[in-house]
Phi, psi and omega in degrees: 000324176296319181295325180290326181289324175293320182294319182293320177300315185289325173302311176308313181299315187296314179297309176306320176300317175300318181288314182303321173292329179283307195237001178082164186299311187304315193274349183280139178233165170297325185287328177298311179302310180297322179293315185289327182289330188085088182160181182272157172296331177295320182292322178299320182284343179290343182255323179226135181283345184196168177292327177298323174298319183288318178302319180293327177291317176304312182293313182304316184291318183297322187261349191308306184297314183303307181290318175308317181299318183293312185290341177297335182294339179269351197257009179284126182268083179218159175297135186250142169245178186303312185287320175302316182296309172299315182298320178294320176296321182294313179295316179297310185300315179303308183296312183296317185288325167306320179288314184283349172268359179297146183298321183297322182289321178298322179293327176292320181294322177297317182297314179299321178292322180295321188266358185295329183291320191239018172205176178260017174306309184301313179297313186295321181292319181296319175297329185261350185237266188307314182299319182288323174297320177300324182290318181298313180292323175301323181289327178290319178299322180300317184291318175299319176292318177297332177277357180072018177281318177251147183295150177297131178193183181283114186296323184295314175298316175303320182294316178296319177291327179293311174302323180295319183290324184277340181268339194285337180286327177249331192298303182302311179304313181293321181297330184265003182071016183265006182211143172286160181312141186263136180285162176298332178289316176297320174302313182295325177289323179296321177301315182298315179296323177291322179294322175301316174294324174295320179285335169306320175280313193248350184289166188237000000 
């Protein structure tokens, strides 16, 4: 029975993804999803409490592998030295930034911001994405501080400031449509500028 439930849940996610891509989040309804799926809205609500929850799961599954691969770079549990720390942060920042600046991710972020005021979609997205990412970065910062590679400070604050520094040059203009897509070469140059600024604060 459990296997059937998982199959049905996946079918809902697959159908919803098709509809979101076809007509967008706003025009998609639970009725449309249940109609396309073949079944009642009551059955649909037994798996998901809202359209927002389905959308979040669709986005999470689509981005899961891409983001997890990048954050895995920071999750190696080993003693860090200065060269390894900077190299790892640079590699992570380049891969992470190229992903968050990708057109499909920009679309998702815009959608989250738009709906954050009148739904819990933004909070759900934050808890399952940026918040978890910040914790992984903070854990890396804590290891670097324990290895005396970075100066002792609040790892959580260092993580937030690190992400802010690497995103600030390109992130907001791209999110607002004020800048054309950025090349990997531009990203790499921006990452080095951001790391220089970060090390002015936390370097030893």
